N, C-alpha and C positions, 0 to 999 in steps of 0.2 A: 396056401397059394390061391385057392378058389375064392376066399374072402377078399384077397387083394384085387383080383380081377373084377369082382362085383363092385368094389369101392371105386374103381376108376371109370365105371360106366356112367354116362350122363344121367342125371336125375331129373332134369327139366328140359323143356324145349320152348323155342320161340320161332314159330313158322318152321322153316327147314333147319334152323340152327339148334344144336344140342348144347346144353349147359350143365354145369355143376358148380357147387360152391368152390370158390378158389382159395388161394393162399394169401393171407394178409401181407406177407413180406415175400419179395421186395415190392415196394410201391411201384406203380407204373404198369406198362404192358410188357410182359415177359413171355417168351415162347416156352411152352412145356410140351411134353409128348402128345401130339395130336391136336394141340390147340394153343390158345393164348390166355394167359392169366392176367386179368385186369384188376388192379387194386388201387383204391383211392381213399384218402382220409377226409373226413369232415366232422367236426365235433358238434355242429349245430344243425346240419341238414336233417330233414325228416324223411327224405327219400332221394334216391339217385337212379338215373337212367343212363345206360351206355348207349351212345349214338354211333352207328357205323355208317360210313360212306364208302362207295367206290371211289377210288382216287380221282380227285378233281370234280366229282359230281356235285351239283348244287343242292340236291335233295338227298336225305339219308336213305340208305338201303334197308336199315333196320333200327328200331329203337327198343332196347331191352331193359325194362325196369329190373333193378336188383330185387329179387325176393327177400323178404325180411330175414329169412334164415341164411341169406348170403352176407348178412352184416355181422361182423365180429367186432364187438366194442363199437368204436367209431370208424371202422374201416369197412368199406364195401368191396367185396372181392368175388370174382366170378371167372370161371374158365369157359371160354367159348370155343367149341371144337370146329375143325375143318374149315377154317378161314383161309382165304387166299391172301396171306400176310403181305405179299409184295404189292397188292393192289387195294389195300384197305387203309382208310383213315378213320380215326376215332376221336370222340370227345364225350362229354358228359352234360347232362342236365341235372341241376341240383334244386330241390325244393326245400323251402324252409321259411323262417320268419323274414320279413322285409320291413325293417324299422331302422331308419337312418340314425336316430339318436342312440340306439342300442348297438350300432355298428354292424347291423345285419343287412346284407344286400342280396339275398337269395331271389332268383328270378328264373323259373323253369323254362321261360321262353328263350333263354340264351343258352347256346352250346359253349361249353367251357373246355379249354385245352388242359390236358393232363400236365401238371407242373413237372412230372418225371418223364415226359416224353423224350426219347432219345433221338428222334428225327422229327422235324417239324416242317410241314409243307405250307404253301400259301405265298411264300416269297422266294420261289425256287430260282428265279433269274434276277440278278441285281438290276434294280431300276426299272423293271417291267411293271407298268401300271397295273395294280390289282383290279379285280372285279369287285367293285364296292357293293354290288348287290348280293354278293356271296354271304349267306347267313353265318358262315363259319370261316373266319379269315385265316386263323393260324391253326393248322391241323396236325394233331399228333399222328405219327406213323409208327409202324412196328419195326424195330431194328432187328436185323439178322446179322450176326457177327461171325465171319469165318476168315478174318484177316490173318495173314501169315506174317508175324513179327520177325521171323528169322533170328530168334535169340536176342532181339533187342531188349534193352533195359535202360532205365534212367541213368544218366552219366555220373551223378553224384560228384561233380567237380567241387573241391573245397571252396567255400564261399569267398575266402580271401583271394582266390585265384581267378574269380569271375570277371569278365568284362562284358557288360550288358549293352545290347543294341535295341532301343525301343523303336517299334515300327508298327505301322498300320498295314494290314494285309493288302487291302485294295490299293492304297497309295504307293506301295513299294514298287509295283509293276504296271499300274494302270496307264501311265504315260506312254504314248506311242514309241518314244525313244527307248523304252525298256527292251524292245526287240524280242520279247518272249512269246511263246505260242499261245499261252493262256493269261493275258494281262489281267491283273487285279484278282487273281485266284491263288488258292493254296498251291496249285501246280506251278504257277508263275514264280513263286518264291523258290521252289526246287531248282528252277533253272538259274537262279541267282546265288545258289550256295557257293560256287567258286568265288564270287565277289566277296561274300561274307568271310570266307576263309582267307582271301588275300588281305582284306582289311584287318583281320586278326581277332575279331570278337569271338567269344565262345559261349554266348547265350543271346537268344533273341527274346525280347519281351513283347508279345503280341497284344496290341490293343484289342478290345473285346471281339471275340470270335463266336460267342454264343449267338443263338438266333435272336435277332432284333429286327425291327421294322424300319427300314430306311424311309418309309413314307410317313412315319410319325411326325406330325407337325410340318409336313412338306408344304412348300409354298413358293411362288415366284419371287425372285430377288427384285426389289424395287430399283436396284441399280443396273443390273445386267439383264434381267428378265429370265435368267436361267433358274431351273428348279433347285431349291434349297432342300436338302435332305437331313434326316437324322444320320449323319455320315459317320461320325466316330463310333456310334453304337453303344454309348453308355446309357442304355435304356432297355434292359433285358426283357425279352418275351419268354424264352425258355432256357433254363440254366444248364440243362443236360445235353442240348442239341447244338452241334456246330452249324454255323450259318450256311444255309444252302447257297445263297448268292455269292459266297466266297469260293465256291467249288465249281470248277469247269463241268463237273458231273452232277451239279445240284439238281438239274431237271430230272436226272435219272435216279435221284435219291441216294447217290453214292458218296455224299459228302463225308461220311464217316471214314471210308476207306481212303479218300483223297487226303484228308487231314492226317490220318495215321501214316500214310506213305511219306508225307512231308516230315513228320516227327522222326520217323525211322531214318530217313535220309540225312536229316540234320544231325542226328545222333551218330551216324556213320562217319560224319565229318567233324565230330568233336564239339558240336554246338548244342547246348541245352535249349529247352523251350519253357518259357515262363508265360503264363496266361494272366492277363489283366482281367480280374473278375469283379463283378459289380453286385454285391449283396446288400447294398444300402437302400435301393429302391427298385421299382419295376416300371415297365412301360404302361401300367394302368393309370399312372398319374394321380391327380387329385379327384375331387368329387365330380368333376366334369369329364374325367377321362374314360376310356373304353373299359368294358368288362371283358377280360381275356381269359383269366384263370383264377388266381388267388382270390380276387374280390368276390367272385361268385361262388367259390368253394367254401370259404370260411374267412370272411373279411376281417373280423376282429381278432382272429388268431394270427393272421399273417402280417397285419399292419399295425403301426402305432397310431392310436386314435385319441382325440380329446374326449373329455366326458360327454361332450355334445355330439360325438360321432364324426367329427371332422378329422382329416388326416394331418398328423404332425409331419413337418417338412424339414427335417434336418439335412436332407440331401440337396435341397434347392431344386428338386425335380418333381415336386407335387406330393410324394408320399415317402414313407420310411418303413422299411421292413422291420418287423418286430423280432430282431435276431436273437434275443435272449429268452424268448418263449421256447420251452423245450421242444415243441413240435418243429418250429422253424429252425432251431439249432440243428436238429437232425437232418432237415432238408439240406442245409449248407454242408454238413459233414458228409452226407451221402453223395452230394454233388462232387465235392473235392476228391473223395475217395474214388469215385467213378472215373474222373479225369486222370487221376494218378495211376490207377490200376489198368483201365481200359485204353487210355491214350498215351501212357508212359510219360506224362507231363512231369517236368522237373521242378516246377515251383509255381507260385501264385503271387501276384501283386494285387492287393485289395484296395479298390477305389474307395476313397472317403472312409477309411477303416475305423476312424474314431466312432462312427455310428455303431459298429459292432460291439462297442463297449458300453452302450447305453441300455438302461433298463426299459421296460415297456412304456414308461411314462416320459422317457427321454433323459433321465438323470444319469450322469456318468457313474459307472460301477467301479469299485476299487479292484475287484477280482472278477472280471466279466467271464461268465461260464463258457461262452462260445470261444473266446480267445484262448482260454485254458484248455478246452477240449481239443481245439485244433493243434495247440502246441504239443500235447501229449498223445495224440492219436497214433497208434502203431503203424497204420498204413501210410500216414503222412510224415513219418518220422524222418525221412531223408529229403523231403521236399523243402525248397526254400519258401519261407513265408515272409512276405514283404508288405508292410503297411504304408499306405498314404495316411500319415498320422494326424489327420485333421478332418473336419467336415464342414458343411455349409452352415451349421448351427453355431459356429464359433468355438468349437472344442478343438484346441490346438495342442497336440500331445507329442511333438517332436522332442525326443529326449525323455519323455515320461509315459510313452505308450506301454500298456500292460503286456510285457514281452514273455514272461514265464521262461526266460532263458532261450527262447527260440526265434522271436520275431526280429526281423530287420526293418529298417525304416527308410523311406525316401527322405533324405535329409534336406529339408527346405532351408535350414540354416546354413548348410554348406553352399547351396545355390546362391542364397542372398549374400553371404560373406564373400564369395569369390567374385560375384558380379560387382559388388561395391569396391573391392580392392583393385580390380583391373581397370576400373574407370577413374581411380585416383583417390577414392575415399580412404581415410587413414584408419585402417582396421588391422594393423599388423598383429595385435594381440589375439584377435579372433582368428586370423589366418593361421597362426601357430597351432591353434586347437584343431581347426578344420584339416590341416595338412596331416596331423597325427591320427586322423580318424575320429575326431571329436570326442576325446576322452572327457571333456567337461560335461558332455551330455550323457555319456553311456558308461564310463568306467566305474562310477560309484555303484551302479546296479549290477556289476559283474558281467556286463555285455562286451563283446569283442569289437575290434575295429570294423569287422565286416557287418556289424549292425548298421553302419552308415552307408547307405547307397548314395554315393556322391554324384550329383548331377548339376549341371549349370543350365541346361535347357531340357524341356520335355514337350510332349505333344501339346500340353496346355500352356500357352505362352509364346513368346518369341522364339524363332529359330536362332542359332548362333549368329548367322549373318545379319539377321534383323536386330539382334541385341546390340550390335555395334553400328547400326545404320539408322535407328529410329529412337527418338526420345519419347514419343507418344505412340499409343496404339492407333491403328487405322482400320477399324472394323466396320466401316460403312456398308461394305458389301453384304454384311450379315442381316441387314434390314432392321436393325434395332437402334438406329440413330447413334451408333457408336457408344451406346450405354453398356453393352455387354463386355465381358473380359476384364482382366485386372488392370487397374490404373497405376499400380506401383510395380514397375518392372525393373528398377535399378539398371536401366539401359543408358547408353550414351551414343549419340549419332556421329561423334567424332568431328562435328562442325557443320554438317549439312543434314537436313532431314530427308531421308530416302536416298535414292540412287543419284550418283554424280559421276562426272568425268574427271573430277579433280584428282590428279595422280597422288598428291600428298595425302588426301583424305582416304583414298582407297588403299594406299600403303599402310596407313595407320590402322584401318579396319582389318586388313589382312593380318597385321601384327597382333592385334587384340584377339582375333579368333585363335591364333596360334598360342597366345599367352594362356587363354582359357584351357585349351586342350592340354598344353604342357603341364600346367599346374594340376589339373585333374589326374593326369596319368602318373604323377609322382606323389600323389596323396595316398596315405593309408586308407583302407576301406575298399569299397567296390565301385569302380567308375561305371557310369551309365551314359552312353552316347545316344543322342537323338538321331533318328534316321535322316540322312541327308546333310547333317552338319559337317560331315567329313568332305563334302564337295560344295559347300557354300549354298545350300538350298535356302530359298527365301519364300516367305508368305506375304511379301509386300507390306510388312508392318502390321498385318492382322494377327492378333495374339489369341484368337478364339475361333479357329476355322472349323468348328464342330459341324457346320452345315454345308460344306462345299465339296461336291464331287467334281473337282476341277483342278487346274494347275496350281491353285492355291495350296492344295494338299498333296498332289501327285509329285513324286520324285522325278525330276527331269534328268534323265541319264546323260544328256549332253553336257551337263556340268562336270561329269567325270573327265571330259576332255578339256573344257575351258578352265576348270579349276584343278587340273591334274597335280599342280604343285601342292595345293592344300591337302589333297588326298594322300599324296606321298608323305607329307609331314605327319598327318594323323596316323597313317599306317606304321610309320617308323616309331612314333611315340608308343603305340600299342605294343609293337615288337620289343621296344626297350623295356616296358613294364614287365612283359612276360619273360624277358631274359634275366631280370634282376629280382631275386626273391626278397631282397632287402626292402623292396617297395610293397611287399605283400605279406606283412607279418600277421600271425594269428592273434597275437596279444599286443597290448599297447607298448609303445616305446617308453622306456623308463627314465630317459635323460641321465643314464648312469652307464659306467663301464663294468659290465658283469661278465665280459668275455676275456678280460685281460689284454685288450688290444692297445691300451694306452689312451683311448678316447671313448667318450660315451656313445651309446647307440645312435643318438641324435644330438648334434650341437648346433647352436644358433649364432649367426653372424650378421653383419651388416656391411656397410662400405669398408669397415675395418673388420678383419678376421677376429673371431672370438668376442666380438663386441656388437651385438645387435642393438639397433636403435628402437627401443620400445616406446618412444615418446608419442604423444597424441597427434603430432603432425608428421609422423614418419610414413614415408611411402616406399620404403625399401626393406627387404628382409631376405636373408639367405640362411640356408641350413645345410648340414652335412650329415649323411647317413653312413655309419660305419659298417662295412660289409661283413666284418667278423661277427656282427650281431644279427645277421639275417636269419629269419624264422627262429628267433629266440636263441641264436648262437648254435643252431643245429645244422646250418648250411653255411658255406663259404661264398662270399660275393665280393664284388668290387665296392669301393667307397663311391658315393655319389654326392655331388655338391650342386646345389640349386641356388641361383641368384635371381631375385625378382626386383626389378626397378620399375615402379609405376609412377616415377617422377617424370615431369615433362622435359628433363634435361638428361643427357648422357652422364653417367657417373662412373668413377673408378672404384672397383671392388678389390681390396686385398683378399687373397684366398688362403686358406690353411694349407700348410706344406704337408707333403707326403713323405713317408719313410719307406724302408725296404726296397729301395730302388725303383719305386713306381712313380709314374708321371700322370698329370692330369691330361685327359683327352676331351675334345669337345664333341658331345653328342648333339646338342641343340643350341641354337642362338636365334631367337625369333627376330632379331634385328637384321639378320642376313637374308639375302635373296636365295631362293631355291637354286641349286640343291644343297647349299651350305646352311640352310636353316635347320636341317635335321639329317643325320647320317644313319645308315643302316647299322644296327648293333654289331659291333666287332670291327667296323671299318672307320671308327672315329679318329680323326687326325689329332696329333699331339698339340697341346696348347703351347704357343711360342714362348710365352712368359709364364713361368710356373709360380710367380709371386702375386700376380694379379691380372686383371683385364678390365677393359672398358665395357660397361653394360649400357647399351643404348637406351634412349628414353622409351618408356613404356615397353619394356621387353624382358624376356626371361632367358637365362643361360643355364644349361645343364651340362656338368662335367662328370666324367667317370674316370676312376683311377685304373691304370693298366701298367 
């Protein structure tokens, strides 16, 4: 016991501060009895100095060089005792070679942020202009965790039962019409949980909530004069720290608790939390970008470089993280484990995830170590892993992403196929695949229908209202001469570009939006709804609003009143999906009768029952799901029939007859005016003619047997 007491005594001092050699793991700043353990890795630095600030001070209070004996391998680790942890900010100076062509950027004049910092100061209040004379812009702070989770745990909703709502934290409640106490904050979302429950979604996918700098590349708009920001946040400063500017308590440094409270309350209401994570690049940009963290700590470990020392740019954002370097791989793994364990996060969507499968020189790997590691990690075992299966370097892997039996994908081919079909392109063969969960993409690899995250719109691109109102993007407000954003949107303005008072065009647009929602909610796979599509949110034809802190991005809650009929339709479609397990199968439909019901699990029809028109010029398709085959014949459900007429004329559809004394009832008919466009599940009226029905031009009808 005497020896133990001697060992914990400080062995070094720096002014009034007492020090001893620390623990190499975990990396970052960790509270230990009587002090804080600081640990940071660099394989090429020749020395490291810990820099301590009083919170908000412009000059350091202490700079403590790590004694050589405090270095273990390539890790500098030190315990500093008796710090006032609530009022301390910390960073590092690294010294070492500075040779651009060797990829070395060491500069001991710069103070570097700890990449493992759990709290980051410097951008505590959203949009508050920083002090550009501050020598240390993004400041690591020491996290103290005493949060009471009250027995909360991740929900582990089966993937096939998920309905995802993609949203931006600030945009969701920043508009004055939101009426919340803390607009644009984590706390603001809590006030809108009843809305999410009423809508019926059971997962929210949050666009980046890691610490980022909204002032990165900020500039006045040449059109409006308003300040353009790094608004979406796809440019990470710190991977472990929630964004202070998204917290009403950010100035107090309590963003961790505010976010955890949001997660806990969402879980109490049956809603999972999925984080949109960006491990493909950082805010340090290219050769002209700022030195914040990785660049000054160990540049050629953390980034992909050319032989000449330049940054490879598969992200389109200046640099590319060297994800399959073992050191960097561990950073990603540590980060995700941290969010899963400390914040009870239910899943992760990986931005430009194809980059995660490239080797250090940019070539695609057959079996990427990082993707395999994440797939088999025991802590992440129940987390949803969702890939955006492409990158800015042209690597498109929808259907071929290295999944290791675990990864789902944003199905870009579903998006494109549905968009084309509803505007009248003849794609019925592809539609049959997309409706079944895209077995043509995933079945041969042994992947389930829930591999396919089915979406028609997302943050990047048109909203649903704009998809049916604009043929072309209108991004002039971004200040890039309308050169940014995708040019191929598969959109159709229904006859007039932009907003119009023409009642016929507006009726068609309304019908087209309902068509898209209806088809998505009866497709196998996992539907994902974009924030505001349920109430007709528009971005005025701008398909790349990455820089706007304005009504172009904010959700205008007045639309909940003006477009109440659309909200009702979407809400009923979601409820219908949740009511019927036949729409949420774990495995692919077989196009066979394996339940002895007398009909296959799915059958295909056209204007004639049992006779689909698969010709190249067909714009009609219908299908019937047999309820006896729900969840692989383990549950009993109603039969469901869906007729889709994307022709410009009303057509008669013969419908398959029912047996066992059941009759077809109408759940949805997008050609009808509200409230007859969709009924609450269980209240569907009987179809007057059980042999067939007229399906209006460019409309969808959904029947259910009862």
